[in-house]
N, CA, C and O of each residue as an XYZ file, in Angstrom:
812
protein
N      70.415     24.444    -76.729
C      70.301     23.016    -76.459
C      69.091     22.764    -75.560
O      68.905     23.431    -74.542
N      68.283     21.800    -75.955
C      67.092     21.463    -75.178
C      67.439     20.447    -74.101
O      68.224     19.527    -74.332
N      66.848     20.620    -72.921
C      66.991     19.650    -71.836
C      65.709     18.842    -71.735
O      64.623     19.396    -71.568
N      65.847     17.535    -71.838
C      64.698     16.629    -71.768
C      64.695     15.949    -70.402
O      65.655     15.275    -70.028
N      63.611     16.135    -69.668
C      63.465     15.475    -68.371
C      62.644     14.204    -68.578
O      61.425     14.257    -68.742
N      63.332     13.062    -68.568
C      62.645     11.773    -68.673
C      62.210     11.397    -67.258
O      63.018     10.948    -66.445
N      60.941     11.584    -66.983
C      60.441     11.613    -65.610
C      59.683     10.349    -65.241
O      58.810      9.890    -65.978
N      60.033      9.797    -64.090
C      59.308      8.640    -63.569
C      57.889      9.060    -63.200
O      57.669     10.184    -62.749
N      56.930      8.163    -63.389
C      55.531      8.489    -63.123
C      55.313      8.940    -61.676
O      54.518      9.843    -61.417
N      56.013      8.316    -60.747
C      55.860      8.696    -59.344
C      56.390     10.103    -59.080
O      55.910     10.809    -58.194
N      57.389     10.493    -59.870
C      58.027     11.799    -59.663
C      57.075     12.942    -59.978
O      57.167     14.012    -59.376
N      56.172     12.723    -60.906
C      55.207     13.753    -61.285
C      54.367     14.171    -60.079
O      54.002     15.339    -59.944
N      54.063     13.210    -59.207
C      53.169     13.481    -58.074
C      53.908     13.970    -56.832
O      53.272     14.383    -55.862
N      55.225     13.929    -56.847
C      55.982     14.312    -55.653
C      56.062     15.837    -55.518
O      56.444     16.538    -56.455
N      55.700     16.323    -54.355
C      55.717     17.762    -54.125
C      57.136     18.317    -54.088
O      57.350     19.496    -54.371
N      58.116     17.465    -53.738
C      59.501     17.939    -53.659
C      60.293     17.653    -54.939
O      61.524     17.639    -54.924
N      59.583     17.429    -56.037
C      60.239     17.246    -57.330
C      60.969     18.526    -57.721
O      60.391     19.611    -57.655
N      62.230     18.413    -58.125
C      63.018     19.602    -58.471
C      63.030     19.879    -59.970
O      63.538     20.912    -60.405
N      62.479     18.973    -60.755
C      62.402     19.201    -62.185
C      61.551     20.425    -62.519
O      61.742     21.058    -63.557
N      60.614     20.751    -61.633
C      59.764     21.930    -61.861
C      60.593     23.215    -61.876
O      60.247     24.169    -62.573
N      61.672     23.241    -61.118
C      62.553     24.416    -61.137
C      63.128     24.614    -62.534
O      63.297     25.741    -63.000
N      63.425     23.496    -63.193
C      64.016     23.541    -64.527
C      63.001     24.030    -65.548
O      63.297     24.927    -66.338
N      61.806     23.448    -65.540
C      60.793     23.821    -66.528
C      60.293     25.248    -66.314
O      59.941     25.929    -67.277
N      60.256     25.702    -65.075
C      59.805     27.069    -64.793
C      60.727     28.092    -65.445
O      60.265     29.101    -65.976
N      62.025     27.831    -65.405
C      63.000     28.779    -65.946
C      63.190     28.590    -67.456
O      63.214     29.565    -68.207
N      63.322     27.360    -67.889
C      63.658     27.112    -69.295
C      62.451     27.161    -70.234
O      62.606     27.405    -71.430
N      61.267     26.932    -69.703
C      60.035     26.962    -70.496
C      60.156     26.050    -71.726
O      60.271     24.835    -71.571
N      60.133     26.613    -72.947
C      60.129     25.799    -74.166
C      61.460     25.095    -74.421
O      61.535     24.189    -75.251
N      62.503     25.506    -73.715
C      63.803     24.842    -73.880
C      63.917     23.590    -73.016
O      64.954     22.927    -73.007
N      62.849     23.271    -72.294
C      62.798     22.033    -71.504
C      61.593     21.216    -71.946
O      60.521     21.760    -72.209
N      61.780     19.928    -72.023
C      60.706     19.015    -72.416
C      60.565     17.935    -71.356
O      61.537     17.263    -71.012
N      59.347     17.772    -70.838
C      59.077     16.724    -69.851
C      58.448     15.534    -70.563
O      57.419     15.665    -71.225
N      59.080     14.368    -70.418
C      58.571     13.131    -70.992
C      58.370     12.136    -69.850
O      59.318     11.807    -69.138
N      57.161     11.668    -69.679
C      56.882     10.672    -68.638
C      57.306      9.303    -69.150
O      56.853      8.855    -70.203
N      58.174      8.647    -68.401
C      58.730      7.365    -68.840
C      57.674      6.274    -68.801
O      56.899      6.171    -67.851
N      57.657      5.467    -69.843
C      56.766      4.316    -69.931
C      57.584      3.147    -70.485
O      58.078      3.210    -71.611
N      57.722      2.098    -69.705
C      58.567      0.971    -70.117
C      58.003      0.261    -71.336
O      58.755     -0.136    -72.226
N      56.692      0.098    -71.385
C      56.060     -0.656    -72.463
C      55.878      0.191    -73.722
O      56.088     -0.292    -74.835
N      55.489      1.447    -73.546
C      55.217      2.329    -74.681
C      56.091      3.577    -74.591
O      55.647      4.608    -74.084
N      57.321      3.494    -75.075
C      58.210      4.664    -75.036
C      57.606      5.838    -75.796
O      56.884      5.652    -76.776
N      57.907      7.042    -75.338
C      57.369      8.251    -75.941
C      57.865      8.383    -77.389
O      59.071      8.369    -77.637
N      56.935      8.511    -78.336
C      57.291      8.566    -79.754
C      58.030      9.850    -80.107
O      58.911      9.845    -80.966
N      57.675     10.951    -79.448
C      58.375     12.212    -79.713
C      59.839     12.100    -79.311
O      60.725     12.583    -80.016
N      60.083     11.462    -78.177
C      61.459     11.288    -77.721
C      62.238     10.366    -78.652
O      63.385     10.651    -78.998
N      61.616      9.265    -79.056
C      62.291      8.337    -79.973
C      62.613      9.011    -81.296
O      63.681      8.789    -81.866
N      61.698      9.829    -81.783
C      61.948     10.541    -83.030
C      63.095     11.537    -82.872
O      63.914     11.701    -83.776
N      63.146     12.198    -81.722
C      64.236     13.138    -81.452
C      65.575     12.406    -81.439
O      66.558     12.895    -81.995
N      65.611     11.239    -80.805
C      66.843     10.449    -80.737
C      67.289     10.021    -82.135
O      68.482      9.999    -82.437
N      66.315      9.683    -82.982
C      66.638      9.180    -84.325
C      67.048     10.285    -85.291
O      67.764     10.024    -86.258
N      66.606     11.510    -85.044
C      66.840     12.584    -86.010
C      67.792     13.670    -85.525
O      68.248     14.489    -86.323
N      68.098     13.692    -84.234
C      68.958     14.745    -83.667
C      70.126     14.116    -82.904
O      70.171     12.907    -82.677
N      71.053     14.966    -82.524
C      72.161     14.523    -81.695
C      71.741     14.643    -80.238
O      71.695     15.741    -79.683
N      71.437     13.519    -79.631
C      70.915     13.486    -78.268
C      71.877     12.729    -77.368
O      72.322     11.633    -77.710
N      72.197     13.305    -76.227
C      73.058     12.653    -75.249
C      72.298     12.371    -73.970
O      71.188     12.863    -73.766
N      72.905     11.580    -73.122
C      72.292     11.212    -71.846
C      73.221     11.584    -70.707
O      74.391     11.201    -70.696
N      72.693     12.334    -69.744
C      73.454     12.623    -68.531
C      73.268     11.455    -67.578
O      72.184     11.242    -67.034
N      74.341     10.704    -67.388
C      74.238      9.503    -66.553
C      75.638      9.113    -66.097
O      76.583      9.175    -66.883
N      75.782      8.709    -64.825
C      77.115      8.316    -64.335
C      77.632      7.102    -65.078
O      76.862      6.259    -65.539
N      78.967      7.025    -65.188
C      79.529      5.822    -65.800
C      79.437      4.670    -64.819
O      79.112      4.865    -63.648
N      79.726      3.463    -65.300
C      79.562      2.263    -64.482
C      80.422      2.283    -63.233
O      80.010      1.790    -62.183
N      81.631      2.858    -63.343
C      82.518      2.884    -62.200
C      81.959      3.759    -61.095
O      82.059      3.422    -59.916
N      81.360      4.904    -61.485
C      80.767      5.782    -60.497
C      79.627      5.093    -59.778
O      79.474      5.238    -58.565
N      78.816      4.336    -60.524
C      77.693      3.652    -59.908
C      78.148      2.535    -58.988
O      77.566      2.332    -57.923
N      79.184      1.807    -59.389
C      79.646      0.691    -58.566
C      80.327      1.196    -57.305
O      80.304      0.521    -56.276
N      80.936      2.381    -57.374
C      81.608      2.935    -56.208
C      80.661      3.683    -55.288
O      81.008      3.979    -54.145
N      79.452      3.995    -55.783
C      78.545      4.829    -55.006
C      78.020      4.076    -53.789
O      77.762      2.874    -53.840
N      77.873      4.807    -52.709
C      77.320      4.258    -51.484
C      76.054      5.032    -51.140
O      75.953      6.221    -51.442
N      75.097      4.372    -50.517
C      73.868      5.027    -50.114
C      73.934      5.308    -48.623
O      73.829      4.374    -47.829
N      74.105      6.559    -48.211
C      74.218      6.901    -46.805
C      72.843      7.055    -46.182
O      71.841      7.108    -46.895
N      72.784      7.129    -44.853
C      71.521      7.377    -44.186
C      71.026      8.781    -44.473
O      69.819      9.007    -44.566
N      71.931      9.715    -44.612
C      71.567     11.085    -44.972
C      72.740     11.702    -45.690
O      73.889     11.440    -45.336
N      72.471     12.527    -46.705
C      73.556     13.157    -47.426
C      74.224     14.211    -46.576
O      73.597     14.831    -45.717
N      75.512     14.407    -46.829
C      76.271     15.376    -46.045
C      75.965     16.786    -46.506
O      75.639     16.996    -47.674
N      76.062     17.749    -45.618
C      75.883     19.141    -45.973
C      77.155     19.659    -46.604
O      78.226     19.076    -46.443
N      77.028     20.764    -47.327
C      78.206     21.352    -47.949
C      79.200     21.750    -46.864
O      78.846     22.354    -45.851
N      80.477     21.384    -47.116
C      81.497     21.687    -46.118
C      82.751     22.244    -46.762
O      83.852     22.113    -46.227
N      82.570     22.871    -47.923
C      83.742     23.346    -48.658
C      84.352     24.588    -48.034
O      85.519     24.895    -48.277
N      83.576     25.306    -47.233
C      84.038     26.598    -46.730
C      84.157     26.622    -45.206
O      83.981     27.672    -44.588
N      84.443     25.511    -44.617
C      84.602     25.465    -43.172
C      85.837     26.276    -42.769
O      86.891     26.193    -43.400
N      85.679     27.044    -41.724
C      86.788     27.868    -41.244
C      87.628     27.094    -40.239
O      87.097     26.359    -39.407
N      88.920     27.264    -40.323
C      89.843     26.618    -39.402
C      90.326     27.640    -38.376
O      90.454     28.823    -38.692
N      90.585     27.206    -37.196
C      91.002     28.126    -36.144
C      92.488     28.439    -36.220
O      92.930     29.486    -35.747
N      93.237     27.562    -36.795
C      94.677     27.766    -36.888
C      95.029     28.541    -38.150
O      94.524     28.220    -39.226
N      95.883     29.553    -38.041
C      96.233     30.402    -39.178
C      96.854     29.588    -40.307
O      96.539     29.798    -41.479
N      97.728     28.667    -39.952
C      98.370     27.839    -40.965
C      97.344     26.991    -41.697
O      97.457     26.782    -42.905
N      96.348     26.504    -40.976
C      95.298     25.703    -41.592
C      94.455     26.543    -42.544
O      94.036     26.062    -43.597
N      94.204     27.804    -42.173
C      93.439     28.706    -43.032
C      94.169     28.920    -44.353
O      93.559     28.886    -45.422
N      95.482     29.141    -44.271
C      96.282     29.351    -45.470
C      96.236     28.122    -46.366
O      96.066     28.227    -47.581
N      96.390     26.959    -45.748
C      96.358     25.718    -46.511
C      94.989     25.513    -47.145
O      94.878     25.053    -48.282
N      93.943     25.865    -46.386
C      92.578     25.705    -46.890
C      92.342     26.603    -48.107
O      91.711     26.175    -49.073
N      92.835     27.827    -48.071
C      92.677     28.753    -49.193
C      93.408     28.239    -50.437
O      92.919     28.370    -51.559
N      94.584     27.656    -50.214
C      95.319     27.092    -51.345
C      94.532     25.943    -51.975
O      94.477     25.810    -53.197
N      93.928     25.121    -51.127
C      93.136     24.010    -51.629
C      91.924     24.513    -52.411
O      91.561     23.953    -53.446
N      91.293     25.597    -51.892
C      90.144     26.166    -52.590
C      90.541     26.683    -53.974
O      89.811     26.507    -54.949
N      91.706     27.320    -54.039
C      92.192     27.839    -55.317
C      92.402     26.697    -56.312
O      92.049     26.811    -57.486
N      92.977     25.603    -55.830
C      93.197     24.446    -56.685
C      91.862     23.849    -57.127
O      91.719     23.446    -58.281
N      90.885     23.790    -56.222
C      89.584     23.242    -56.558
C      88.877     24.102    -57.604
O      88.237     23.578    -58.515
N      88.999     25.452    -57.466
C      88.379     26.333    -58.456
C      88.974     26.106    -59.839
O      88.258     26.080    -60.841
N      90.301     25.941    -59.880
C      90.951     25.676    -61.162
C      90.492     24.344    -61.745
O      90.264     24.224    -62.949
N      90.360     23.342    -60.868
C      89.905     22.035    -61.329
C      88.468     22.111    -61.842
O      88.134     21.514    -62.865
N      87.609     22.863    -61.112
C      86.222     23.016    -61.545
C      86.135     23.719    -62.889
O      85.326     23.343    -63.738
N      86.975     24.750    -63.090
C      86.979     25.464    -64.365
C      87.394     24.540    -65.505
O      86.831     24.592    -66.599
N      88.391     23.691    -65.233
C      88.830     22.735    -66.261
C      87.734     21.734    -66.573
O      87.509     21.388    -67.733
N      87.046     21.266    -65.522
C      85.963     20.304    -65.733
C      84.826     20.945    -66.523
O      84.276     20.328    -67.435
N      84.471     22.196    -66.169
C      83.385     22.867    -66.867
C      83.721     23.073    -68.342
O      82.854     22.945    -69.206
N      84.983     23.391    -68.622
C      85.381     23.573    -70.005
C      85.281     22.253    -70.768
O      84.843     22.221    -71.918
N      85.693     21.169    -70.114
C      85.599     19.850    -70.749
C      84.143     19.463    -70.959
O      83.785     18.920    -72.004
N      83.292     19.743    -69.956
C      81.875     19.427    -70.084
C      81.231     20.255    -71.185
O      80.389     19.754    -71.931
N      81.633     21.548    -71.290
C      81.082     22.399    -72.342
C      81.424     21.835    -73.716
O      80.585     21.812    -74.616
N      82.666     21.379    -73.865
C      83.084     20.795    -75.138
C      82.246     19.580    -75.473
O      81.833     19.398    -76.619
N      81.989     18.733    -74.459
C      81.185     17.536    -74.683
C      79.737     17.887    -74.993
O      79.126     17.299    -75.886
N      79.184     18.858    -74.245
C      77.787     19.210    -74.410
C      77.509     19.894    -75.740
O      76.409     19.779    -76.280
N      78.492     20.601    -76.268
C      78.305     21.293    -77.533
C      78.037     20.330    -78.687
O      77.595     20.750    -79.756
N      78.298     19.056    -78.477
C      78.081     18.059    -79.519
C      76.599     17.734    -79.699
O      76.218     17.149    -80.712
N      75.759     18.106    -78.731
C      74.378     17.637    -78.702
C      73.366     18.738    -78.999
O      73.577     19.911    -78.691
N      72.255     18.313    -79.612
C      71.096     19.190    -79.767
C      70.225     19.138    -78.523
O      69.517     20.095    -78.208
N      70.283     18.015    -77.819
C      69.476     17.843    -76.617
C      70.185     16.894    -75.661
O      70.933     16.010    -76.080
N      69.939     17.091    -74.374
C      70.467     16.208    -73.335
C      69.305     15.679    -72.498
O      68.433     16.437    -72.073
N      69.308     14.380    -72.272
C      68.275     13.753    -71.457
C      68.762     13.641    -70.021
O      69.858     13.144    -69.764
N      67.933     14.112    -69.084
C      68.179     13.926    -67.658
C      67.066     13.027    -67.126
O      65.889     13.304    -67.359
N      67.413     11.972    -66.426
C      66.402     11.108    -65.828
C      65.951     11.739    -64.515
O      66.729     11.860    -63.569
N      64.694     12.133    -64.475
C      64.136     12.822    -63.312
C      63.423     11.803    -62.428
O      62.261     11.463    -62.652
N      64.147     11.327    -61.421
C      63.635     10.269    -60.553
C      64.592     10.118    -59.378
O      65.633     10.774    -59.330
N      64.239      9.254    -58.433
C      65.210      8.911    -57.407
C      66.321      8.106    -58.066
O      66.157      7.605    -59.178
N      67.452      7.983    -57.379
C      68.562      7.219    -57.962
C      68.153      5.775    -58.212
O      68.542      5.183    -59.218
N      67.366      5.204    -57.295
C      66.936      3.821    -57.468
C      66.037      3.682    -58.693
O      66.175      2.737    -59.469
N      65.117      4.631    -58.861
C      64.222      4.595    -60.012
C      64.981      4.887    -61.311
O      64.684      4.308    -62.356
N      65.951      5.779    -61.234
C      66.731      6.127    -62.428
C      67.474      4.911    -62.971
O      67.546      4.718    -64.185
N      68.025      4.093    -62.083
C      68.707      2.873    -62.524
C      67.742      1.949    -63.255
O      68.083      1.367    -64.285
N      66.527      1.821    -62.709
C      65.533      0.949    -63.346
C      65.153      1.478    -64.719
O      65.045      0.715    -65.679
N      64.951      2.791    -64.810
C      64.600      3.394    -66.096
C      65.699      3.113    -67.114
O      65.415      2.708    -68.242
N      66.941      3.325    -66.725
C      68.061      3.108    -67.641
C      68.162      1.639    -68.047
O      68.299      1.322    -69.228
N      68.094      0.759    -67.075
C      68.271     -0.670    -67.354
C      67.140     -1.253    -68.201
O      67.330     -2.267    -68.873
N      65.965     -0.618    -68.172
C      64.812     -1.145    -68.905
C      64.524     -0.370    -70.187
O      63.478     -0.557    -70.808
N      65.460      0.508    -70.584
C      65.247      1.330    -71.784
C      66.458      1.188    -72.699
O      67.464      1.874    -72.517
N      66.361      0.313    -73.664
C      67.491      0.070    -74.558
C      67.870      1.307    -75.360
O      69.040      1.485    -75.700
N      66.900      2.163    -75.668
C      67.198      3.368    -76.437
C      68.083      4.335    -75.653
O      68.782      5.152    -76.253
N      68.065      4.254    -74.314
C      68.955      5.083    -73.502
C      70.371      4.513    -73.487
O      71.352      5.256    -73.510
N      70.462      3.197    -73.449
C      71.778      2.556    -73.401
C      72.595      2.838    -74.656
O      73.826      2.818    -74.622
N      71.911      3.097    -75.752
C      72.609      3.331    -77.023
C      73.126      4.763    -77.151
O      73.906      5.057    -78.057
N      72.706      5.650    -76.260
C      73.088      7.057    -76.357
C      74.495      7.300    -75.814
O      74.969      6.588    -74.928
N      75.152      8.324    -76.369
C      76.426      8.761    -75.797
C      76.157      9.418    -74.453
O      75.217     10.200    -74.313
N      76.974      9.101    -73.478
C      76.735      9.579    -72.113
C      77.765     10.621    -71.705
O      78.929     10.563    -72.101
N      77.310     11.571    -70.908
C      78.219     12.494    -70.240
C      77.909     12.438    -68.753
O      76.796     12.086    -68.360
N      78.868     12.777    -67.942
C      78.665     12.799    -66.494
C      79.201     14.104    -65.937
O      80.056     14.751    -66.541
N      78.691     14.477    -64.789
C      79.095     15.714    -64.138
C      80.184     15.413    -63.123
O      80.037     14.528    -62.280
N      81.269     16.152    -63.213
C      82.348     16.036    -62.239
C      82.376     17.315    -61.417
O      82.680     18.386    -61.943
N      82.066     17.212    -60.151
C      82.042     18.395    -59.291
C      82.538     18.032    -57.906
O      82.244     16.956    -57.385
N      83.301     18.953    -57.312
C      83.768     18.761    -55.944
C      82.713     19.209    -54.934
O      82.843     18.949    -53.737
N      81.674     19.880    -55.418
C      80.647     20.420    -54.528
C      79.555     19.383    -54.281
O      79.078     18.740    -55.216
N      79.173     19.231    -53.050
C      78.136     18.277    -52.711
C      76.759     18.914    -52.859
O      76.625     20.138    -52.864
N      75.757     18.083    -52.976
C      74.395     18.556    -53.190
C      73.884     19.324    -51.972
O      74.187     18.986    -50.828
N      73.096     20.371    -52.252
C      72.428     21.102    -51.167
C      71.048     20.498    -50.911
O      70.346     20.900    -49.982
N      70.671     19.535    -51.741
C      69.329     18.958    -51.668
C      69.356     17.724    -50.772
O      69.946     16.701    -51.120
N      68.709     17.834    -49.615
C      68.769     16.748    -48.631
C      67.382     16.363    -48.126
O      67.222     15.980    -46.967
N      66.399     16.463    -48.983
C      65.024     16.245    -48.558
C      64.547     14.814    -48.763
O      63.404     14.481    -48.451
N      65.435     13.964    -49.293
C      65.063     12.568    -49.495
C      66.105     11.652    -48.875
O      67.288     11.986    -48.815
N      65.659     10.521    -48.428
C      66.552      9.544    -47.808
C      67.085      8.572    -48.863
O      66.567      8.465    -49.974
N      68.156      7.862    -48.453
C      68.696      6.752    -49.249
C      69.075      7.169    -50.669
O      68.732      6.498    -51.642
N      69.789      8.291    -50.766
C      70.259      8.739    -52.066
C      71.752      8.479    -52.186
O      72.454      8.331    -51.186
N      72.222      8.426    -53.414
C      73.625      8.118    -53.674
C      74.516      9.234    -53.142
O      74.250     10.418    -53.350
N      75.572      8.832    -52.456
C      76.516      9.792    -51.909
C      77.182     10.572    -53.045
O      77.708      9.986    -53.991
N      77.150     11.898    -52.936
C      77.761     12.733    -53.961
C      76.863     13.017    -55.141
O      77.260     13.738    -56.056
N      75.641     12.459    -55.144
C      74.724     12.677    -56.256
C      74.072     14.051    -56.189
O      73.890     14.613    -55.109
N      73.723     14.583    -57.355
C      73.040     15.865    -57.447
C      71.589     15.646    -57.854
O      71.272     14.682    -58.550
N      70.707     16.545    -57.416
C      69.313     16.435    -57.805
C      69.147     16.951    -59.239
O      70.086     17.488    -59.826
N      67.949     16.781    -59.791
C      67.695     17.151    -61.180
C      67.972     18.626    -61.441
O      68.608     18.971    -62.437
N      67.500     19.496    -60.557
C      67.698     20.938    -60.746
C      69.180     21.293    -60.727
O      69.631     22.114    -61.526
N      69.939     20.684    -59.824
C      71.379     20.960    -59.753
C      72.086     20.484    -61.016
O      72.988     21.157    -61.515
N      71.682     19.332    -61.534
C      72.285     18.821    -62.770
C      72.026     19.773    -63.929
O      72.930     20.092    -64.701
N      70.778     20.225    -64.040
C      70.434     21.150    -65.121
C      71.213     22.450    -64.994
O      71.700     22.985    -65.991
N      71.335     22.964    -63.766
C      72.082     24.200    -63.546
C      73.546     24.025    -63.921
O      74.161     24.923    -64.495
N      74.094     22.870    -63.596
C      75.489     22.569    -63.929
C      75.680     22.566    -65.449
O      76.653     23.123    -65.959
N      74.761     21.946    -66.154
C      74.826     21.877    -67.614
C      74.750     23.274    -68.223
O      75.533     23.618    -69.108
N      73.806     24.071    -67.743
C      73.625     25.421    -68.280
C      74.840     26.295    -68.014
O      75.262     27.067    -68.875
N      75.395     26.170    -66.823
C      76.580     26.954    -66.482
C      77.740     26.602    -67.397
O      78.449     27.484    -67.881
N      77.930     25.310    -67.631
C      79.015     24.860    -68.499
C      78.747     25.189    -69.966
O      79.671     25.215    -70.779
N      77.479     25.441    -70.301
C      77.112     25.751    -71.681
C      77.081     27.253    -71.949
O      76.668     27.688    -73.024
N      77.518     28.042    -70.969
C      77.564     29.485    -71.177
C      76.270     30.209    -70.871
O      76.041     31.310    -71.373
N      75.413     29.600    -70.048
C      74.164     30.250    -69.647
C      74.081     30.324    -68.121
O      73.182     29.734    -67.522
N      75.011     31.043    -67.490
C      75.061     31.094    -66.030
C      73.847     31.755    -65.388
O      73.482     31.419    -64.262
N      73.212     32.706    -66.105
C      72.055     33.389    -65.523
C      70.900     32.422    -65.305
O      70.264     32.437    -64.251
N      70.627     31.582    -66.299
C      69.565     30.587    -66.147
C      69.931     29.576    -65.065
O      69.070     29.128    -64.307
N      71.211     29.222    -64.998
C      71.661     28.290    -63.957
C      71.408     28.879    -62.573
O      70.937     28.184    -61.673
N      71.722     30.161    -62.407
C      71.519     30.822    -61.119
C      70.034     30.923    -60.778
O      69.652     30.790    -59.615
N      69.205     31.155    -61.783
C      67.763     31.254    -61.541
C      67.192     29.908    -61.088
O      66.344     29.853    -60.198
N      67.663     28.833    -61.705
C      67.214     27.499    -61.292
C      67.648     27.214    -59.865
O      66.862     26.700    -59.069
N      68.890     27.542    -59.530
C      69.379     27.293    -58.177
C      68.645     28.152    -57.154
O      68.418     27.712    -56.027
N      68.273     29.368    -57.535
C      67.518     30.231    -56.620
C      66.151     29.612    -56.317
O      65.702     29.628    -55.171
N      65.492     29.071    -57.340
C      64.213     28.393    -57.115
C      64.388     27.160    -56.239
O      63.554     26.880    -55.378
N      65.474     26.425    -56.462
C      65.734     25.228    -55.663
C      65.950     25.589    -54.200
O      65.403     24.939    -53.309
N      66.741     26.616    -53.954
C      66.996     27.056    -52.578
C      65.685     27.447    -51.902
O      65.456     27.114    -50.740
N      64.821     28.159    -52.640
C      63.532     28.555    -52.076
C      62.653     27.344    -51.801
O      61.960     27.290    -50.785
N      62.684     26.362    -52.716
C      61.895     25.149    -52.520
C      62.356     24.393    -51.277
O      61.535     23.905    -50.500
N      63.659     24.298    -51.094
C      64.207     23.607    -49.918
C      63.787     24.331    -48.647
O      63.380     23.700    -47.672
N      63.888     25.661    -48.661
C      63.528     26.452    -47.477
C      62.042     26.292    -47.146
O      61.669     26.164    -45.980
N      61.199     26.300    -48.183
C      59.748     26.161    -47.958
C      59.434     24.796    -47.357
O      58.623     24.702    -46.436
N      60.060     23.743    -47.859
C      59.747     22.409    -47.331
C      60.274     22.228    -45.914
O      59.610     21.624    -45.072
N      61.469     22.750    -45.651
C      62.011     22.667    -44.300
C      61.123     23.423    -43.312
O      60.916     22.973    -42.185
N      60.597     24.579    -43.743
C      59.709     25.351    -42.902
C      58.417     24.583    -42.644
O      57.889     24.602    -41.532
N      57.906     23.904    -43.680
C      56.687     23.121    -43.535
C      56.890     21.952    -42.570
O      56.021     21.646    -41.754
N      58.045     21.311    -42.678
C      58.328     20.157    -41.812
C      58.484     20.577    -40.354
O      58.132     19.825    -39.445
N      59.008     21.771    -40.136
C      59.213     22.253    -38.763
C      57.924     22.819    -38.175
O      57.913     23.269    -37.030
């Protein structure tokens, strides 16, 4: 399955763009299309017309419930508790979450298997909404969304949707659910390195 990164023009110039992690690993299995409101990419339109193409995009309820925090929260799934009883309860919760994640991944795999290609909008959340709202060909596509209890490790941008994942994390999630965990891990390894490099530069 090909992953199509429908990329905002501003995103191409951003040094902290995470779509590069995806293209570096997937190579020919990833296609970058620069979004143009007036002149949509003909290759993409032809792909939509001739292949089974889906769109990774939150449903309306997720968007209406989303809040924009001052800064995204760090991962807190593995916090240790000082009380023994709390530790036991925490482990039980983790076990339940793993089972839920496995069920979600299986459901996502079933949905993703329907497509020859999946479009990911590579932009900030604010820009992604504009791209979607101004592109009728995207609105007509069948949509899938990612359900994960894990929060994003990507915190290099302000004013992002709470619980949202960056482009690289979305691609890794898709690949993992599609039975390609090695590529997913390679993308996440590049993302972790990119985050570390930028944090080091800022400090």
